[in-house]
C-alpha positions in Angstrom: 0.0 0.0 0.0 1.3 3.4 -0.8 0.1 6.7 0.8 1.5 9.9 -0.6 0.4 13.4 0.1 -1.9 15.0 -2.5 -0.5 17.3 -5.0 -1.5 19.9 -7.5 -5.1 20.6 -6.8 -6.7 17.7 -5.0 -6.1 17.6 -1.2 -8.0 14.1 -0.8 -6.4 12.1 -3.7 -2.9 11.2 -4.5 -1.5 10.1 -7.9 -3.8 12.2 -9.8 -1.4 14.9 -11.2 2.4 15.5 -11.4 5.4 14.2 -13.1 4.7 10.6 -12.1 1.4 10.6 -13.8 2.5 12.0 -17.1 2.2 8.6 -18.8 -1.0 7.5 -17.1 -3.6 6.1 -19.5 -6.8 7.7 -18.3 -10.3 6.2 -19.3 -11.9 9.4 -20.4 -8.9 11.3 -22.0 -7.3 13.0 -19.0 -7.3 13.2 -15.2 -10.7 13.8 -13.6 -11.5 17.0 -11.7 -12.9 16.5 -8.1 -13.7 20.1 -7.3 -17.4 19.6 -7.3 -17.6 16.3 -5.4 -15.0 17.7 -2.8 -17.4 20.6 -2.1 -20.2 18.1 -1.6 -18.0 16.1 0.8 -16.9 19.2 2.7 -20.6 20.4 3.0 -21.9 17.1 4.1 -19.4 15.3 6.1 -19.9 14.5 9.7 -16.2 14.1 10.8 -13.1 16.0 10.4 -10.2 13.8 11.1 -7.0 15.3 12.6 -4.2 15.7 10.0 -2.0 12.6 9.8 -4.5 10.4 11.7 -5.0 6.8 10.6 -8.6 7.8 9.8 -7.6 10.7 7.5 -5.0 8.5 5.8 -7.5 5.7 5.1 -10.2 8.2 3.9 -7.7 9.7 1.5 -6.4 6.3 0.4 -10.0 5.1 -0.2 -10.7 8.3 -2.3 -7.5 7.7 -4.2 -8.3 4.1 -4.8 -11.7 4.9 -6.1 -10.3 7.5 -8.5 -7.9 5.0 -9.9 -10.7 2.3 -10.2 -12.9 4.6 -12.2 -10.4 6.6 -14.1 -7.2 4.7 -14.8 -7.3 2.4 -17.7 -4.2 0.4 -17.0 -3.5 -1.7 -14.0 0.1 -0.7 -14.2 -0.8 2.9 -13.4 -2.4 2.0 -10.0 -0.3 3.2 -7.1 -2.6 3.2 -4.1 -2.8 -0.6 -4.1 -0.6 -3.6 -5.0 -2.5 -4.9 -8.1 -1.2 -8.4 -7.6 -2.5 -8.7 -3.9 -5.7 -6.6 -4.2 -9.0 -8.0 -3.5 -12.2 -6.1 -3.0 -15.5 -7.3 -1.3 -18.6 -5.4 -0.6 -21.5 -6.5 1.6 -20.3 -10.0 2.0 -20.0 -10.9 -1.8 -17.1 -13.0 -3.0 -13.9 -11.0 -3.1 -12.8 -9.8 -6.6 -9.3 -9.5 -7.8 -8.3 -6.3 -9.8 -8.3 -8.5 -12.9 -11.9 -9.7 -12.2 -13.0 -6.2 -11.5 -11.7 -5.1 -15.0 -13.4 -8.2 -16.6 -16.7 -6.8 -15.2 -15.9 -3.6 -17.0 -15.1 -1.4 -14.1 -16.0 0.1 -10.8 -19.8 0.6 -11.1 -20.3 -2.9 -12.4 -18.3 -4.4 -9.5 -20.1 -2.3 -7.0 -23.6 -3.1 -8.5 -23.3 -7.0 -8.5 -26.5 -8.6 -7.6 -28.3 -11.9 -7.4 -31.7 -10.2 -8.4 -33.5 -11.9 -11.3 -32.7 -9.9 -14.4 -36.4 -8.7 -14.8 -36.1 -7.0 -11.5 -32.8 -5.1 -12.2 -33.1 -1.3 -12.5 -29.3 -1.4 -13.3 -27.9 -4.7 -14.9 -24.1 -4.8 -14.4 -24.0 -7.7 -16.9 -25.1 -5.5 -19.7 -23.3 -2.2 -18.9 -19.9 -1.1 -20.2 -17.4 1.3 -18.5 -18.7 4.1 -20.8 -22.5 3.3 -20.4 -22.2 3.1 -16.6 -20.1 6.2 -16.4 -22.6 8.1 -18.5 -25.7 6.8 -16.5 -24.2 7.7 -13.1 -22.7 11.0 -14.1 -25.8 12.2 -15.7 -28.0 11.3 -12.8 -25.6 12.4 -10.1 -23.7 15.3 -11.7 -22.1 16.4 -8.4 -20.6 12.9 -8.0 -20.7 10.6 -4.9 -19.1 11.9 -1.8 -17.3 9.3 0.4 -16.6 9.8 4.1 -14.8 7.3 6.4 -16.7 7.0 9.7 -14.6 4.5 11.6 -11.4 2.5 11.0 -11.5 -0.9 12.6 -8.1 -2.1 11.5 -5.2 -0.4 9.7 -2.8 -1.6 7.2 -2.0 -4.0 5.6 -5.7 -5.2 5.9 -7.9 -2.2 6.1 -11.4 -2.6 7.5 -13.6 0.6 7.8 -17.1 1.8 7.9 -18.1 4.5 5.5 -20.9 6.5 4.0 -21.3 7.3 0.3 -23.9 9.8 -0.8 -25.0 11.8 -3.9 -28.0 13.8 -4.9 -30.0 12.6 -8.0 -30.3 15.9 -10.0 -30.6 14.3 -13.5 -32.3 11.4 -15.3 -31.2 7.9 -14.6 -31.7 5.6 -17.5 -32.8 2.6 -15.4 -35.6 4.9 -13.9 -36.9 5.7 -17.3 -37.0 2.0 -18.1 -39.0 1.3 -14.9 -41.6 4.0 -15.7 -42.3 2.0 -19.0 -42.3 -1.3 -17.2 
């Protein structure tokens, strides 16, 4: 695990700008801008962690990892995790390696895995691509999803934490349009 201080414009995310990112392959043409979601986070957070605390480091690491997962197109460009040792599990589901996450076509599809029958899925990760998922969620939630670490249960190398993730639906979501016609 690598934790570095943020540089050049984003105080919550490392490995976004600077000389070491000049050869990074970005999914959507260039590094993302997090100004809008950072404002949402600062207005809605419930905790302000002391600088240098484990909680602050984990929160910034998670934000950096999430940025890499959604915006870096090449595993070799990831710096917040060890791509060979990484696994991700959410809500008790089977852990996924980074390679398995890429095969699912990115972050949204990994996060939205479900055992619901297809006919009941408002969003079907088996049918979405990185691009279609990105378009669906950024259109519906134009200010992004803010993430706040609420508690850290264990620190590195295995990090276990409690978090909240929120957004405001201020645009149409394609699945909701499908449900209206269902």
